[in-house]
Wavefront OBJ file of the C-alpha trace (Angstrom):
o trace
v 87.646 48.379 147.550
v 89.036 51.814 148.339
v 88.961 55.253 146.792
v 92.309 57.036 147.212
v 92.896 60.493 145.755
v 96.248 61.980 144.738
v 95.791 65.537 145.951
v 93.097 68.106 145.226
v 94.740 69.063 141.913
v 96.238 65.648 141.169
v 99.787 66.751 141.979
v 100.677 63.288 143.359
v 99.334 61.349 140.362
v 102.525 60.993 138.319
v 104.530 59.793 141.314
v 101.809 57.326 142.307
v 101.572 55.793 138.842
v 105.315 55.816 138.140
v 106.298 54.254 141.472
v 103.329 51.879 141.824
v 101.926 53.346 145.018
v 98.898 55.105 146.402
v 99.683 57.987 148.714
v 98.059 60.549 150.975
v 99.259 63.939 152.163
v 99.724 65.063 155.770
v 103.475 64.442 155.563
v 103.923 66.715 158.616
v 102.625 63.873 160.788
v 105.754 61.807 160.182
v 105.988 58.017 160.375
v 102.692 56.494 161.545
v 103.887 52.914 161.849
v 104.296 53.147 165.616
v 100.878 54.724 166.279
v 99.036 52.283 168.555
v 95.416 53.320 168.060
v 93.115 55.906 166.542
v 93.026 58.055 169.678
v 96.803 58.459 169.549
v 96.553 59.425 165.879
v 93.888 62.034 166.658
v 96.135 63.591 169.313
v 99.049 63.669 166.857
v 96.866 65.281 164.207
v 95.563 67.859 166.676
v 99.100 68.829 167.679
v 99.972 69.529 164.026
v 96.682 71.109 162.935
v 95.424 72.776 166.088
v 93.492 75.412 164.113
v 90.922 72.826 162.997
v 87.760 71.988 164.887
v 87.467 68.678 166.725
v 85.020 67.218 164.199
v 87.296 68.030 161.254
v 90.309 66.566 163.068
v 88.424 63.343 163.763
v 87.249 63.159 160.137
v 90.761 63.548 158.717
v 92.333 61.202 161.255
v 89.777 58.511 160.421
v 90.804 58.628 156.759
v 94.486 58.341 157.640
v 93.773 55.447 160.010
v 91.891 53.551 157.308
v 94.756 54.065 154.872
v 97.439 52.934 157.319
v 95.673 50.060 159.078
v 92.343 48.984 157.567
v 93.387 48.714 153.931
v 94.481 45.109 153.358
v 96.827 43.460 150.888
v 94.750 42.290 147.921
v 92.150 45.046 148.249
v 91.283 46.975 145.112
v 92.158 50.684 145.013
v 90.606 53.201 142.634
v 92.422 56.433 141.780
v 90.337 58.903 139.710
v 92.844 61.106 137.903
v 92.444 64.878 137.961
v 94.724 65.512 134.987
v 92.757 63.248 132.602
v 89.182 61.852 132.555
v 90.449 58.360 133.345
v 90.659 56.035 136.317
v 93.577 53.965 137.592
v 92.694 50.690 139.309
v 95.103 48.471 141.206
v 95.487 46.026 144.063
v 97.331 46.646 147.308
v 100.584 44.669 147.565
v 102.218 46.144 150.665
v 101.648 47.380 154.200
v 101.818 51.026 155.216
v 105.210 52.721 154.709
v 106.634 56.143 155.469
v 108.848 56.762 152.447
v 111.162 59.740 151.906
v 112.621 58.823 148.503
v 109.729 59.082 146.009
v 108.647 62.725 146.114
v 108.412 65.580 148.583
v 104.651 65.253 149.070
v 104.528 61.462 148.765
v 105.421 60.121 152.190
v 102.564 57.951 153.472
v 102.252 55.152 150.907
v 100.836 51.717 150.193
v 102.455 49.804 147.341
v 100.092 48.598 144.628
v 100.065 46.688 141.358
v 98.305 48.848 138.785
v 95.917 46.815 136.628
v 95.090 49.833 134.480
v 96.120 53.466 134.583
v 93.934 54.773 131.756
v 90.407 53.349 131.970
v 88.011 56.061 130.713
v 85.447 57.233 133.261
v 82.798 56.382 130.659
v 83.438 52.699 131.398
v 81.626 53.065 134.725
v 77.894 53.561 135.130
v 76.701 56.842 136.555
v 75.889 55.476 140.004
v 79.451 54.160 140.357
v 80.883 57.488 139.208
v 78.784 59.140 141.902
v 80.451 56.871 144.479
v 83.830 58.118 143.223
v 82.740 61.725 143.728
v 83.123 61.779 147.513
v 85.109 64.777 148.811
v 87.476 62.546 150.789
v 91.073 61.496 150.288
v 90.418 57.921 151.420
v 87.115 56.084 151.697
v 85.662 52.612 151.307
v 83.604 52.034 148.145
v 80.758 49.620 148.831
v 77.512 51.234 147.662
v 75.760 50.036 144.485
v 77.632 46.704 144.531
v 80.807 48.568 143.536
v 83.137 45.824 144.782
v 81.699 43.480 142.151
v 80.837 45.843 139.323
v 84.053 47.889 139.120
v 86.284 44.790 138.683
v 83.821 43.565 136.043
v 84.073 46.889 134.207
v 87.863 46.673 134.466
v 87.870 43.192 132.945
v 85.667 44.313 130.060
v 88.049 47.200 129.407
v 91.138 44.958 129.515
v 89.426 42.505 127.137
v 88.641 45.308 124.695
v 84.858 45.205 125.009
v 83.709 48.600 123.694
v 80.985 49.485 126.198
v 79.923 52.972 127.239
v 78.179 53.713 130.521
v 74.409 53.652 130.893
v 72.205 55.590 133.327
v 71.545 53.880 136.661
v 69.577 54.736 139.755
v 71.860 56.447 142.254
v 71.810 55.379 145.898
v 72.715 58.558 147.769
v 73.764 59.057 151.372
v 72.217 62.411 152.268
v 75.091 63.280 154.619
v 77.825 62.470 152.127
v 79.638 65.454 150.628
v 80.400 64.860 146.976
v 82.237 66.676 144.205
v 79.267 68.125 142.337
v 81.481 69.555 139.592
v 82.932 66.133 138.771
v 79.493 64.515 138.875
v 78.095 67.244 136.638
v 80.875 66.704 134.103
v 80.228 62.961 134.137
v 76.559 63.605 133.387
v 77.470 65.955 130.520
v 79.916 63.342 129.213
v 77.205 60.669 129.192
v 74.772 63.071 127.503
v 77.324 63.804 124.767
v 77.850 60.077 124.204
v 74.118 59.513 123.867
v 73.195 62.528 121.730
v 76.329 62.681 119.575
v 77.195 59.040 118.978
v 79.340 58.126 115.997
v 79.536 60.661 113.172
v 77.351 63.203 115.025
v 80.205 64.020 117.394
v 81.851 65.793 114.457
v 78.850 68.138 114.301
v 79.348 69.130 117.945
v 83.061 69.791 117.450
v 82.316 71.798 114.299
v 79.701 73.865 116.160
v 82.246 74.713 118.861
v 84.853 75.707 116.270
v 82.314 77.880 114.462
v 81.615 79.874 117.630
v 85.380 80.225 118.076
v 85.557 82.019 114.714
v 86.398 79.158 112.331
v 84.579 78.142 109.151
v 84.363 74.331 109.546
v 83.677 71.834 106.764
v 82.578 68.411 108.023
v 83.410 65.302 105.999
v 80.401 63.103 105.099
v 80.074 59.649 106.722
v 82.391 57.028 105.279
v 86.057 57.132 104.371
v 87.383 60.574 105.207
v 91.040 60.341 104.241
v 92.137 60.788 107.851
v 90.369 64.105 108.399
v 86.858 64.644 109.764
v 86.780 68.450 109.814
v 88.700 71.125 107.936
v 88.468 74.607 109.412
v 90.043 77.975 108.812
v 89.552 81.556 109.856
v 88.050 84.296 107.694
v 84.837 84.569 105.692
v 85.783 81.702 103.363
v 87.814 79.731 105.901
v 91.049 80.297 103.987
v 92.928 82.358 106.549
v 95.264 81.055 109.239
v 95.188 79.273 111.493
v 93.927 76.414 109.341
v 93.308 73.145 111.159
v 92.641 69.496 110.363
v 90.488 67.695 112.927
v 90.183 63.966 113.592
v 87.241 62.943 115.824
v 87.046 59.625 117.688
v 83.695 58.829 119.330
v 84.665 55.405 120.695
v 85.376 54.590 124.346
v 88.836 53.216 123.532
v 91.839 55.553 123.935
v 93.293 56.887 120.693
v 96.809 55.606 120.064
v 99.988 57.009 118.572
v 98.931 55.810 115.107
v 96.097 58.361 115.140
v 98.558 61.154 115.949
v 101.005 60.064 113.251
v 98.210 59.850 110.690
v 96.957 63.332 111.540
v 100.450 64.817 111.295
v 100.676 63.447 107.768
v 97.284 64.926 106.905
v 98.273 68.323 108.327
v 101.288 68.360 106.025
v 99.420 67.228 102.895
v 96.581 69.728 103.398
v 98.919 72.607 104.206
v 97.218 73.164 107.544
v 98.692 75.142 110.418
v 98.109 72.411 112.957
v 95.919 69.424 113.804
v 93.404 68.610 116.523
v 92.406 65.127 117.700
v 89.192 64.814 119.704
v 88.788 61.464 121.484
v 86.012 60.677 123.973
v 88.006 57.674 125.158
v 91.111 59.737 125.873
v 94.610 58.909 124.675
v 97.285 56.341 125.345
v 100.498 57.420 127.039
v 102.418 57.016 123.761
v 99.911 59.244 121.980
v 100.263 61.983 124.591
v 104.053 61.761 124.437
v 103.959 62.074 120.643
v 101.677 65.107 120.897
v 104.080 66.657 123.385
v 106.933 66.187 120.898
v 104.783 67.897 118.245
v 103.603 70.661 120.574
v 103.357 73.314 117.851
v 101.663 70.988 115.353
v 98.979 69.044 117.208
v 96.548 69.407 120.094
v 94.569 66.720 121.913
v 91.065 67.047 123.334
v 89.878 64.282 125.619
v 86.313 64.356 126.948
v 87.237 66.843 129.688
v 88.785 69.209 127.141
v 85.732 68.855 124.902
v 83.412 69.663 127.805
v 85.576 72.655 128.750
v 85.356 73.965 125.181
v 81.610 73.313 125.109
v 80.985 75.228 128.330
v 83.143 78.096 127.093
v 80.933 78.687 124.037
v 77.626 77.155 125.129
v 75.687 80.430 125.345
v 76.590 81.204 121.713
v 75.634 77.829 120.211
v 72.550 77.744 117.988
v 69.189 76.728 119.458
v 69.181 73.255 117.906
v 72.555 72.416 119.412
v 71.507 73.732 122.833
v 68.307 71.680 122.595
v 70.415 68.545 122.090
v 72.523 69.474 125.121
v 70.212 71.167 127.641
v 72.489 72.632 130.331
v 72.013 75.141 133.137
v 74.754 77.111 134.872
v 74.923 76.690 138.662
v 77.190 77.978 141.442
v 78.149 75.813 144.425
v 80.447 76.279 147.402
v 83.717 74.357 147.614
v 83.960 72.188 150.751
v 87.262 72.225 152.618
v 89.264 69.016 152.347
l 1 2 3 4 5 6 7 8 9 10 11 12 13 14 15 16 17 18 19 20 21 22 23 24 25 26 27 28 29 30 31 32 33 34 35 36 37 38 39 40 41 42 43 44 45 46 47 48 49 50 51 52 53 54 55 56 57 58 59 60 61 62 63 64 65 66 67 68 69 70 71 72 73 74 75 76 77 78 79 80 81 82 83 84 85 86 87 88 89 90 91 92 93 94 95 96 97 98 99 100 101 102 103 104 105 106 107 108 109 110 111 112 113 114 115 116 117 118 119 120 121 122 123 124 125 126 127 128 129 130 131 132 133 134 135 136 137 138 139 140 141 142 143 144 145 146 147 148 149 150 151 152 153 154 155 156 157 158 159 160 161 162 163 164 165 166 167 168 169 170 171 172 173 174 175 176 177 178 179 180 181 182 183 184 185 186 187 188 189 190 191 192 193 194 195 196 197 198 199 200 201 202 203 204 205 206 207 208 209 210 211 212 213 214 215 216 217 218 219 220 221 222 223 224 225 226 227 228 229 230 231 232 233 234 235 236 237 238 239 240 241 242 243 244 245 246 247 248 249 250 251 252 253 254 255 256 257 258 259 260 261 262 263 264 265 266 267 268 269 270 271 272 273 274 275 276 277 278 279 280 281 282 283 284 285 286 287 288 289 290 291 292 293 294 295 296 297 298 299 300 301 302 303 304 305 306 307 308 309 310 311 312 313 314 315 316 317 318 319 320 321 322 323 324 325 326 327 328 329 330 331 332 333 334 335 336
């Protein structure tokens, strides 16, 4: 099983998912199919990136070598998306290719069959998420029995078993450099799931909106008529913008039916726009519908919710902060 990233900012993700490939950068190296061994690859890399130190060159070349030669047909590949808090999982179906037809920065590829492109990160236990936090473009995932447990998690997701992640002991390699920001967000995500399960998630969203200057009214548990929170600006909450909020605390992605329902509610309540908050993210159809209704609806997946939480955290009341004890920290950003 392999971890393959699609660029530091995820700029290769759409091409990878659309064309059923995993890809790496370093397109300046050209076609690698005739490279005989790792030493030859290191020399080629050094000639193109002479400003790097020998250790860095060896480190990068090793990743490229694994991608081109060690990855085998049938192996699982895991692509953690940067643009959404989801994971794509597939199986390798082809040998290394140097392709010039997909996209400008997608040259070195392996063809894959995607088994899922939208599995929420919450489907994996924390120790497995830690394994996906390595600051490397390509690496083998073996720790914590990942080669068995990730396919099992995938199968549960495909079968519709609604299971959120649970804390696990983390087996850490002290020399491994990991993405602490991503790991921190995963820990916050798990904390939100635990402390704000079910109807309580509405209270968190309402608290965020209140700090943002809205006067939120939360619907009681039970049938809510398609709206969980009504919020407006002003002392009485009657001023614009006025919003209708639908909150989904399940691990399953919200579909287009949720968006359509909210749009109807926005119209009937005379709201300015609607907001859907879904811990499990959104299906592709739902995101496309929201894009069509850009000036009427907004979507918050778990990453967006965390971003909003961190933006207002210092101004939340003491009870809310006690439920979500967080501390701000600064870390350096390792070079790729």
